[in-house]
C-alpha positions in Angstrom: -85.2 -17.0 59.9 -87.5 -13.7 59.2 -85.9 -10.3 58.1 -86.2 -8.9 62.1 -85.0 -11.9 63.9 -81.5 -10.9 62.0 -81.9 -7.5 62.7 -82.4 -8.4 66.3 -79.0 -10.5 66.6 -77.2 -7.8 64.5 -78.1 -5.0 67.4 -77.0 -7.6 69.9 -73.9 -8.9 68.8 -73.1 -5.0 68.6 -73.7 -4.2 71.8 -71.9 -7.2 72.6 -68.7 -6.4 71.3 -69.0 -2.9 72.0 -69.5 -3.9 76.2 -66.5 -6.1 75.3 -64.6 -2.9 74.1 -65.2 -0.8 77.0 -64.5 -3.5 79.4 -60.9 -3.7 77.4 -60.9 0.2 77.4 -61.4 -0.2 81.2 -58.3 -1.4 82.0 -55.7 0.8 82.1 -52.3 0.3 79.8 -49.9 0.6 82.1 -46.6 -2.3 81.4 -48.5 -3.2 77.3 -49.1 -6.5 78.6 -52.8 -6.9 78.8 -52.5 -10.0 81.2 -50.1 -7.8 83.8 -52.3 -4.7 82.9 -55.9 -6.6 83.9 -54.2 -7.9 87.4 -52.8 -4.5 88.1 -56.2 -2.9 87.5 -57.3 -5.4 90.4 -55.2 -4.2 93.1 -55.8 -2.3 95.8 -53.8 0.6 96.4 -52.4 -1.1 99.2 -51.2 -4.4 97.1 -49.7 -2.3 94.4 -47.5 -0.5 97.5 -47.1 -4.1 98.6 -44.9 -4.7 94.9 -42.7 -1.5 95.6 -41.6 -1.3 99.6 -39.9 -3.9 101.1 -41.1 -5.9 104.6 -40.4 -8.6 107.3 -40.6 -11.8 105.8 -42.7 -14.6 108.3 -40.2 -15.8 110.3 -40.9 -19.0 110.6 -39.4 -19.0 106.7 -37.6 -16.0 106.5 -34.0 -17.3 105.3 -31.7 -13.8 106.3 -31.5 -12.5 103.4 -31.0 -9.0 102.3 -34.9 -8.3 101.7 -38.0 -8.9 101.1 -41.0 -8.4 98.7 -44.3 -9.3 100.2 -46.5 -10.2 96.5 -50.1 -10.0 96.2 -50.9 -13.3 97.3 -54.5 -13.2 96.8 -53.9 -12.9 93.1 -51.3 -14.8 93.4 -48.2 -12.6 92.6 -45.3 -14.6 95.1 -43.2 -12.4 96.8 -39.3 -12.1 95.8 -36.4 -12.8 98.3 -33.4 -10.8 97.5 -29.9 -12.1 98.9 -26.7 -10.7 98.7 -23.1 -11.3 96.9 -20.7 -10.6 95.2 -20.1 -13.4 95.0 -22.3 -16.2 95.6 -25.1 -15.9 98.2 -25.3 -14.5 101.6 -28.2 -16.3 103.7 -28.7 -18.2 107.1 -28.0 -21.5 104.6 -23.8 -21.6 104.4 -22.9 -21.6 100.7 -19.4 -22.0 99.1 -17.2 -19.4 99.0 -16.6 -18.4 95.1 -13.6 -16.7 93.7 -13.4 -12.6 94.9 -14.8 -10.6 91.8 -11.6 -9.7 91.2 -10.3 -12.7 90.4 -12.9 -13.4 88.1 -12.1 -10.0 86.3 -8.3 -11.6 86.7 -9.3 -14.4 84.2 -10.3 -11.9 81.3 -12.3 -15.2 80.3 -15.8 -14.2 79.2 -16.7 -18.2 79.3 -15.3 -17.9 83.5 -17.9 -15.0 84.2 -20.6 -16.8 82.6 -19.7 -20.0 84.3 -19.3 -17.9 87.8 -22.8 -16.7 87.0 -24.1 -20.1 86.9 -22.8 -21.3 90.7 -24.3 -17.9 91.7 -27.9 -18.9 89.9 -27.6 -22.3 90.9 -26.8 -20.9 94.9 -29.7 -18.6 95.0 -32.3 -21.0 93.4 -31.4 -23.4 96.1 -31.6 -21.6 99.0 -34.6 -20.6 97.8 -33.8 -17.2 96.6 -35.3 -14.9 93.8 -32.9 -11.8 93.2 -29.8 -12.0 93.7 -27.9 -8.6 94.4 -25.3 -8.7 91.5 -23.0 -8.3 89.8 -21.0 -5.0 91.5 -20.1 -3.3 88.2 -18.6 -0.2 89.6 -15.0 1.1 88.7 -12.4 0.4 90.8 -11.1 4.1 90.1 -10.0 5.2 93.7 -7.8 2.4 96.2 -9.3 4.3 98.8 -12.9 3.3 98.2 -13.7 0.8 101.3 -16.2 -1.5 98.5 -13.2 -1.5 95.5 -12.3 -5.4 95.6 -16.0 -5.9 95.3 -15.6 -4.5 91.6 -14.4 -6.0 88.3 -11.2 -3.6 88.0 -11.1 -0.3 86.5 -11.9 -0.5 83.2 -15.2 -0.1 81.2 -14.9 -2.4 79.0 -13.6 -5.4 80.8 -16.5 -4.5 82.9 -19.0 -4.3 80.5 -18.0 -8.1 79.6 -17.7 -9.8 82.6 -20.6 -8.3 84.5 -22.6 -8.9 81.1 -21.9 -12.6 81.2 -22.3 -13.1 85.2 -25.8 -12.0 84.4 -26.4 -14.4 81.6 -25.7 -16.9 83.9 -27.4 -15.9 87.1 -30.8 -15.5 84.9 -30.1 -18.7 83.2 -31.1 -20.6 86.4 -34.7 -18.8 86.7 -33.0 -16.1 89.4 -33.4 -12.3 88.8 -29.9 -10.1 89.0 -29.6 -6.7 89.8 -26.7 -4.8 88.9 -25.5 -2.8 90.9 -24.6 0.6 91.9 -26.4 2.9 90.0 -23.9 5.5 89.7 -20.4 6.7 89.8 -20.6 5.0 93.2 -16.7 4.7 92.2 -15.9 6.2 96.1 -16.5 6.9 99.9 -17.1 10.2 98.7 -20.8 10.8 99.1 -21.3 14.4 97.0 -19.7 13.3 93.6 -19.8 15.2 90.5 -18.8 14.3 87.0 -18.7 15.3 83.6 -21.2 14.2 81.0 -18.5 12.1 78.4 -16.8 10.5 81.5 -19.7 9.9 83.0 -21.4 7.7 79.4 -17.8 6.0 79.0 -16.5 5.1 81.9 -19.7 4.6 84.6 -22.3 4.4 82.7 -20.9 1.5 80.1 -21.1 -1.4 82.1 -25.0 -0.7 83.3 -25.1 -0.4 79.3 -24.1 -3.4 78.8 -26.1 -4.3 81.4 -29.8 -3.7 80.0 -28.6 -5.4 76.6 -27.7 -8.6 78.6 -31.6 -8.2 79.8 -30.9 -7.6 83.2 -34.3 -7.7 85.5 -33.0 -5.1 88.3 -30.9 -2.3 89.1 -29.9 -0.8 92.4 -29.5 3.2 92.9 -26.5 4.0 94.9 -26.1 6.2 98.3 -24.0 8.9 96.2 -25.5 12.4 95.1 -24.3 12.9 91.3 -24.2 16.1 90.2 -25.8 17.6 93.3 -29.0 15.2 92.7 -29.4 12.0 95.2 -28.8 8.7 93.0 -31.6 7.6 93.6 -34.3 10.1 93.1 -31.6 11.7 89.9 -34.5 11.8 87.4 -31.8 12.9 84.3 -30.2 9.5 85.5 -32.8 7.6 85.9 -35.8 8.6 83.8 -33.5 10.7 80.4 -30.4 8.2 80.9 -31.5 4.7 81.8 -34.9 4.6 80.5 -35.3 7.1 77.3 -31.4 6.6 76.1 -30.2 2.6 77.2 -34.0 1.8 77.2 -34.5 -0.4 80.7 -37.9 -2.0 81.1 -36.8 -3.2 84.6 -37.3 -1.5 87.7 -34.6 0.0 89.4 -34.5 -0.5 93.4 -32.9 1.9 96.3 -29.8 0.6 97.8 -30.7 -0.3 101.7 -31.9 3.2 103.4 -30.7 5.2 100.0 -34.4 6.7 99.8 -34.1 10.2 101.6 -38.0 11.8 99.8 -41.3 10.0 99.1 -41.1 12.1 95.5 -37.6 9.6 94.8 -40.7 7.6 93.0 -41.4 9.9 90.7 -38.3 10.9 88.9 -37.5 7.3 88.3 -37.4 4.7 91.6 -39.9 1.9 91.5 -38.7 0.3 94.6 -38.1 1.2 98.3 -35.4 -1.4 100.4 -35.4 -2.4 102.6 -38.5 -0.6 104.0 -38.7 -1.8 107.3 -36.3 -3.7 109.6 -32.9 -1.6 110.0 -33.7 1.7 111.6 -33.8 3.7 108.6 -36.3 5.9 107.2 -39.4 4.6 105.5 -41.6 6.4 103.0 -43.0 4.3 100.7 -45.6 2.7 102.7 -49.0 3.2 103.6 -48.6 2.4 106.8 -47.3 4.0 110.4 -43.5 4.2 110.6 -42.8 1.5 112.9 -41.2 1.8 116.2 -37.3 2.7 116.4 -34.8 -0.2 116.8 -33.0 -0.9 119.6 -29.8 1.7 120.3 -27.5 -1.5 119.8 -29.1 -2.4 116.6 -27.6 0.0 113.6 -23.9 -1.2 115.0 -24.5 -4.8 115.4 -25.3 -4.6 111.6 -21.8 -2.7 110.7 -20.3 -5.8 113.0 -21.5 -8.1 109.8 -18.1 -6.7 108.3 -15.4 -8.2 110.3 -14.4 -6.1 113.1 -10.6 -4.6 113.7 -8.2 -7.4 114.2 -4.6 -7.2 115.4 -2.3 -6.9 111.9 -4.1 -4.3 111.0 -4.4 -0.5 111.4 -6.9 1.0 113.9 -10.1 1.7 112.3 -10.9 5.7 111.1 -14.5 6.7 112.6 -15.7 8.1 110.0 -18.9 9.9 109.6 -22.4 8.0 108.3 -22.5 10.8 105.2 -25.9 11.0 104.1 -27.0 7.4 105.5 -31.0 8.3 107.0 -31.0 11.6 106.0 -34.7 13.0 105.1 -34.8 15.9 102.5 -38.9 15.7 103.6 -40.6 14.1 106.7 -43.8 13.8 104.2 -44.5 10.0 104.0 -46.5 7.9 100.8 -50.6 9.0 102.4 -49.7 12.5 102.5 -47.9 12.4 99.4 -50.9 11.0 97.7 -53.6 13.5 99.7 -51.9 16.6 98.4 -50.8 15.1 94.9 -47.3 14.9 95.4 -47.8 11.1 93.8 -50.3 10.0 92.0 -51.6 6.8 92.2 -51.2 5.9 88.0 -47.2 6.5 89.6 -47.1 3.6 91.9 -49.2 1.8 89.2 -46.3 1.8 86.7 -43.7 0.8 89.3 -45.6 -2.0 90.4 -46.1 -2.7 86.9 -42.3 -2.6 86.1 -42.0 -5.2 89.3 -44.1 -7.2 88.2 -43.2 -7.3 84.0 -40.3 -9.2 85.8 -42.3 -11.7 87.6 -44.1 -12.8 84.5 -40.5 -12.8 82.8 -39.4 -15.4 85.1 -42.2 -17.3 85.4 -42.7 -16.5 88.5 -46.9 -15.9 87.9 -46.7 -19.9 86.1 -45.3 -22.0 88.9 -41.1 -21.1 88.4 -41.1 -19.8 91.4 -38.7 -22.1 94.0 -38.5 -20.5 97.9 -37.9 -24.4 99.2 -34.6 -25.0 100.3 -32.9 -28.2 98.8 -29.2 -28.9 98.5 -26.6 -27.6 96.5 -24.5 -28.7 93.8 -21.4 -28.7 96.3 -18.6 -30.5 93.1 -20.5 -28.8 89.7 -19.6 -26.0 91.8 -16.4 -26.8 93.0 -14.6 -27.6 89.6 -15.8 -23.9 88.7 -14.4 -22.1 91.6 -11.3 -24.3 91.2 -10.9 -23.4 87.7 -11.5 -19.7 87.8 -8.6 -19.7 90.7 -6.0 -21.3 88.6 -7.1 -18.7 85.6 -7.1 -16.3 87.9 -3.9 -16.6 89.2 -1.3 -13.7 88.1 2.0 -14.2 87.4 4.2 -11.0 89.2 7.4 -11.4 88.7 9.1 -14.9 88.0 13.0 -14.5 88.0 15.1 -17.6 86.9 12.5 -19.9 86.6 12.0 -19.9 90.2 8.3 -20.9 89.9 6.6 -23.9 89.2 8.9 -25.5 92.1 10.5 -28.6 90.8 9.3 -31.6 92.3 13.4 -32.6 93.5 13.0 -29.4 95.8 9.9 -30.1 97.5 11.2 -32.3 100.5 13.4 -28.9 101.0 10.7 -26.2 100.9 8.8 -24.5 103.5 5.1 -22.6 103.6 5.4 -19.9 105.8 2.3 -18.0 107.2 -1.4 -18.4 107.9 -3.1 -18.8 104.5 -0.1 -21.5 103.6 -2.2 -23.6 106.4 -5.9 -22.4 105.2 -6.9 -21.1 102.5 -8.1 -17.3 102.2 -11.0 -18.3 100.6 -13.0 -14.9 100.9 -10.6 -12.0 102.1 -13.5 -10.7 104.2 -16.8 -11.1 104.6 -20.0 -8.8 104.1 -22.4 -9.2 101.2 -21.1 -12.4 100.5 -21.0 -16.1 100.7 -18.9 -16.8 103.7 -17.5 -20.1 102.6 -18.2 -23.8 104.0 -14.7 -24.2 105.5 -15.3 -28.0 105.9 -14.7 -28.1 102.2 -11.8 -25.9 102.4 -8.4 -27.7 101.6 -5.6 -25.1 102.9 -2.4 -24.9 99.8 -0.3 -26.8 102.4 -2.2 -29.7 102.6 -3.4 -30.0 98.7 0.5 -29.0 97.9 1.4 -32.7 99.7 -1.9 -34.2 98.1 -0.8 -33.1 94.3 2.3 -33.8 94.8 2.4 -37.2 96.9 5.2 -35.2 98.9 4.5 -35.3 102.8 7.7 -33.5 103.7 6.8 -29.9 102.7 7.1 -27.4 105.4 5.2 -25.3 107.1 5.8 -22.7 109.7 2.4 -20.5 110.8 4.5 -17.2 111.4 1.2 -15.8 112.7 -0.9 -18.3 114.5 -4.5 -17.3 114.7 -5.7 -20.4 116.2 -4.0 -19.7 118.9 -4.3 -21.5 122.1 -6.7 -22.1 124.9 -6.3 -19.9 127.9 -4.8 -22.5 130.5 -7.3 -23.0 133.7 -3.9 -21.3 136.0 -4.7 -18.2 134.6 -8.5 -18.2 135.1 -10.2 -17.7 138.5 -13.4 -16.6 139.9 -13.4 -15.2 144.0 -10.3 -16.2 144.8 -11.3 -20.2 143.6 -10.4 -21.7 140.1 -12.0 -21.6 136.7 -14.5 -19.2 135.7 -18.0 -19.2 137.3 -20.9 -19.9 134.9 -24.3 -18.7 134.9 -27.3 -19.4 132.6 -28.3 -22.3 131.0 -28.4 -25.2 133.5 -27.0 -24.8 137.2 -24.6 -22.5 138.4 -20.7 -23.7 138.6 -17.2 -22.8 137.4 -15.7 -24.3 134.4 -11.8 -24.0 134.3 -11.2 -23.3 131.2 -13.5 -21.9 128.3 -13.7 -25.1 125.7 -17.3 -26.0 124.5 -16.4 -27.8 120.9 -17.5 -30.4 118.7 -13.7 -31.4 118.7 -13.5 -31.8 122.0 -17.4 -33.8 122.4 -18.8 -30.9 125.0 -20.6 -28.6 122.8 -23.2 -27.0 124.8 -27.1 -27.7 123.7 -28.7 -25.2 121.0 -29.8 -22.4 122.3 -28.0 -22.0 125.6 -27.9 -18.5 126.8 -25.1 -18.5 129.0 -22.0 -16.0 131.2 -18.7 -17.0 132.4 -17.3 -13.7 135.3 -14.2 -14.0 136.8 -10.4 -13.4 136.6 -8.2 -13.5 133.5 -4.2 -13.0 135.3 -1.5 -12.3 133.0 2.0 -13.3 133.6 3.7 -10.9 131.9 3.3 -7.0 130.9 2.6 -7.1 127.3 0.5 -7.0 124.5 -1.9 -10.2 124.7 -4.1 -11.6 121.0 -7.5 -13.0 122.9 -9.0 -14.7 120.7 -12.8 -15.5 121.1 -14.3 -18.1 118.9 -17.8 -19.4 118.9 -20.2 -20.9 116.3 -24.1 -21.4 116.6 -24.3 -18.7 119.0 -23.5 -14.9 120.0 -21.1 -14.5 121.9 -19.3 -11.7 123.3 -16.5 -10.6 125.8 -15.6 -7.5 127.8 -12.2 -6.9 130.0 -12.0 -5.0 132.6 -15.4 -3.6 132.9 -15.2 -2.7 129.1 -16.5 -4.3 126.1 -14.2 -5.8 123.6 -15.2 -7.5 121.2 -18.4 -9.6 119.8 -19.2 -11.8 116.7 -20.6 -10.1 113.8 -23.6 -11.6 113.0 -27.1 -10.2 113.1 -30.0 -11.5 114.1 -33.3 -10.2 112.9 -31.0 -8.1 110.5 -30.3 -8.7 106.6 -26.8 -10.3 106.0 -27.1 -14.3 106.8 -28.3 -14.4 109.7 -26.7 -17.1 111.7 -23.0 -16.9 112.9 -20.9 -18.6 110.0 -17.2 -19.6 111.0 -15.7 -17.1 108.3 -17.7 -14.1 109.9 -14.9 -12.5 111.7 -11.9 -13.3 111.0 -8.9 -13.8 107.7 -9.6 -17.7 107.8 -11.7 -19.5 110.7 -10.2 -21.8 113.5 -8.4 -24.8 112.4 -10.9 -26.5 113.8 -13.6 -24.6 112.0 -14.9 -21.5 114.3 -15.8 -18.0 114.1 -13.0 -16.2 115.1 -12.9 -12.8 117.1 -9.9 -11.9 117.3 -8.3 -8.5 119.5 -5.0 -6.9 120.2 -4.8 -6.0 124.5 -2.3 -4.4 126.2 -2.0 -6.2 130.3 -0.4 -5.4 132.7 0.8 -8.2 134.9 -1.3 -9.5 136.9 -5.2 -10.1 137.6 -8.0 -8.4 134.9 -11.7 -8.8 134.9 -13.1 -11.0 131.9 -16.8 -12.0 131.2 -18.1 -13.9 128.4 -21.5 -14.0 127.4 -23.3 -16.2 124.8 -26.8 -16.1 123.4 -28.9 -17.6 120.6 -28.5 -17.2 117.1 -31.7 -18.9 115.0 -29.2 -21.7 113.8 -30.4 -24.8 116.6 -26.9 -25.8 116.0 -25.2 -27.0 119.2 -23.1 -24.0 120.9 -19.4 -24.1 120.9 -17.3 -21.1 122.6 -14.0 -21.1 123.6 -11.4 -18.9 124.9 -7.9 -18.5 123.5 -5.0 -16.6 123.2 -1.6 -15.9 121.5 0.8 -14.7 123.8 4.0 -12.3 123.3 6.0 -15.1 124.4 4.4 -17.6 121.7 4.5 -15.0 119.0 8.5 -14.5 119.6 8.5 -18.4 119.3 7.0 -18.7 116.2 9.0 -15.7 114.8 12.6 -17.2 115.3 10.2 -20.8 114.2 10.0 -19.0 110.9 13.5 -17.7 110.2 14.9 -21.0 111.4 12.9 -23.0 109.0 13.3 -20.5 105.9 17.5 -20.8 106.5 17.6 -24.6 106.6 15.0 -24.1 103.4 16.4 -24.6 99.7 13.0 -22.7 98.7 11.0 -20.5 101.3 6.9 -19.8 100.0 5.5 -16.9 102.0 2.3 -16.2 102.0 0.4 -12.5 102.5 -3.1 -11.7 102.8 -4.5 -8.3 103.4 -8.7 -7.3 104.0 -9.3 -3.8 103.7 -6.8 -2.3 105.3 -4.6 -0.1 105.6 -4.7 0.9 101.9 -1.9 -0.2 99.9 -0.4 -2.3 102.1 0.1 -5.4 103.8 -1.2 -5.6 107.3 0.9 -6.1 110.4 4.8 -7.2 109.8 4.0 -9.1 106.7 6.5 -7.4 104.8 9.1 -7.3 107.6 8.4 -11.2 107.5 9.0 -11.4 103.9 12.3 -9.2 103.9 13.4 -11.4 107.2 13.0 -14.3 105.4 14.4 -13.5 101.9 17.3 -12.0 104.2 18.1 -15.9 105.2 16.6 -17.6 102.3 17.6 -16.0 98.5 14.8 -18.4 96.6 12.1 -16.8 98.6 8.9 -16.9 96.8 5.7 -14.5 97.5 2.3 -15.7 97.1 -0.4 -13.2 97.4 -3.9 -13.1 98.6 -5.3 -10.2 98.0 -8.4 -8.1 96.5 -6.3 -5.3 95.1 -2.8 -3.7 94.7 -0.4 -3.4 97.7 3.2 -2.1 98.4 6.1 -4.3 97.3 8.9 -2.8 99.5 10.8 -6.1 99.0 10.1 -6.9 95.7 13.6 -6.9 94.5 14.2 -9.0 96.9 12.1 -12.3 96.4 13.0 -14.6 93.1 8.8 -14.6 92.1 6.0 -13.2 93.2 2.2 -15.1 92.3 -0.6 -13.1 92.7 -3.3 -15.5 94.0 -6.6 -13.1 94.8 -9.2 -14.2 97.1 -10.1 -17.5 95.6 -12.5 -19.1 97.5 -13.2 -22.8 99.0 -11.5 -24.4 96.4 -8.3 -21.9 96.0 -5.6 -24.4 98.2 -6.0 -26.7 95.3 -5.7 -24.0 92.8 -2.7 -22.6 94.5 -1.2 -25.4 94.8 -1.5 -26.4 91.1 -0.2 -23.1 89.8 2.9 -24.0 92.5 3.9 -27.3 91.1 3.4 -26.3 88.0 0.3 -28.4 87.3 -1.9 -25.5 85.2 -0.1 -22.1 83.9 -0.6 -18.8 85.8 -2.4 -17.5 83.1 -4.7 -14.2 84.5 -4.1 -10.6 83.8 -4.0 -7.8 85.9 -7.7 -5.7 86.0 -6.3 -3.1 87.7 -3.1 -1.0 87.4 -0.3 -2.4 89.8 1.5 1.0 90.7 4.5 1.5 93.0 2.8 4.2 95.2 -0.3 5.0 96.1 0.1 8.5 95.1 0.4 7.2 91.4 -3.4 6.9 91.1 -5.6 9.7 89.7 -7.8 9.8 92.7 -5.3 9.8 95.5 -2.1 12.1 93.9 -1.9 14.7 96.3 -2.2 17.4 93.1 -5.6 16.9 92.9 -7.9 16.8 96.0 -10.9 17.7 94.9 -10.4 13.8 93.4 -10.4 12.3 96.5 -13.4 10.8 98.8 -12.3 13.9 101.2 -13.5 16.2 98.1 -12.9 20.2 98.2 -15.7 22.1 100.1 -18.1 18.6 100.6 -17.9 17.6 96.9 -16.0 15.2 95.3 -14.9 15.9 91.3 -13.9 13.0 89.2 -11.8 16.0 87.2 -9.4 12.8 85.4 -12.2 12.6 83.5 -11.8 9.3 81.1 -8.8 8.6 82.3 -9.2 5.8 84.4 -6.3 3.5 85.8 -4.1 2.4 83.2 -5.3 5.6 81.0 -4.2 7.5 83.7 -0.5 6.2 84.0 -0.5 6.1 79.9 -1.4 9.4 79.7 1.3 11.0 83.1 3.9 8.3 81.9 3.9 7.0 85.4 
């Protein structure tokens, strides 16, 4: 080859190499991963926004999950489905009820936490979910905190270990974990002040452990911290979380916790839900959607299970900062005036894309199909966790375990003896599979082989169907039915699968007429339903409605554990209300409308009359007198704080007064006062044990397994003993002083406070 030809080739090669270098340099470095940076460089601004702003999923495939991210289909970047816990998964496909978070903590077992994480991830994966909105690693600092039951207790080290193990378990199933809520979300207060040492040693510690465990995402909280909103707090989100702790994943707002578009400059990556529940939306480039119907927000709040007869009247609190706008400016204007730059959006989108890639979702590892859940494998873990969580608080004279020779003269007392108190209260968690649940009574009979174990319900939560003699319309028998099908009268409201007369799917029906109370008194009215939405009004005023919220973000269909401590004995949702009725006629209206389940519609109107309540109370005392051992099951949901709802304390005291061998089984998730502690022989804390909790409870009571759990939260003798509820320190309470709640107890949270104060 001639020299000139060689020179020409060298020049051409140099030019080609130079072009490659220039081409590489034209792709901005956002993630440090050339593949991801190239994808980002190919995206439009709108497509990047699609990675950091929630939207609604196509109705035909929407699973009723909490949130959805659209992704960028053009470039093969999938969307993300996000579903609530803890624990479990809440979508429109019912999932197993798992041992409550506090119960998992009570095991003090990293292995149990890991296995529960596997169950959660497995359920998410089966239901086509990509991001599990858990674990919840805030601290159980204040018993008045409405979310305290979701925590792993009061100790930052225990919380760190258990949270990190659950993350490992969840993410082992190719599901992202989103640890929450960052940070100091440990009070109902909205404006929290905490010193730097305490913030790091107590409240940040579990998040630091989560980052070290490789958590994909973090959810920032609703509260202000030292003056700035958590989701717009640059010191916490950038200086601490990014620079000090080294978090590389993405930060998502809690649903409605964004208050200004410039939060993206402070360390927030993603706005959720973006659209759908009537909250301000800042990150979208599209015009804001029209406001939701006025009833939508109140319907959404009903998901936490409305007020039931045993509980004190609910307090109407302020919504706090929910929905507050610090500035009305939205993303289009912010980009125009330079408040937000395209580079900042690219950085946020890059963090989301980084985790999508880490979990193999760019390479086909994502799964949005809904497939059968591994019920039996999950059930074994749930049952074992319930057993490992059991804490023996008292055991005088070796009252437990129950002796085989005594079982024929044992009586179990209370509704949660007959039915397992699987989940405690509904909300942002899996709601259980009633058809798999076995109550402690049936489980004890099965495990022991002794069918003579007795039962007294005490508080009949299913009640009896209101008789035809009490229902009429226009002077004629029955309630008048209008809507789907021909207009006619129904003698009773009792349409169920058990009766073989469930109504067709998607029925829209109204029943109107008169309910006649035979005597004056407090009647407990039970509206029971499944496969539908249902509402009841009495004397022209709304009384109650089922708590599922179609088109909302928490499950989408009515599930049986939605509105009561337990479902009905035949597996229906149970909306229970107490009504004072004078003797005589009262207008009643029941209305059902379709949910999205496509299931046969079941609806029933039951009651629990004053006379029947009195008779059941008398039957309990009579049964306790005759028994050698009485085991009283008691329960809580959220109210009252540090107490048992209704007359349960009185029940225990009355049983103990006639039976010296009284044992109490607690289904709670927080400490409660035990005024009868010295009157009973044994106290066993079983927490909210999940769908398999009947078996767990039976095995512990019968001595098949040892109650080896430990308390993850200090059990004080009175509420005022705790640092956040000691009246000497009003600044610590959720009400605070001058609008500020100060964690002035510092690092002395929980048992540290009790030790310091010698309580």
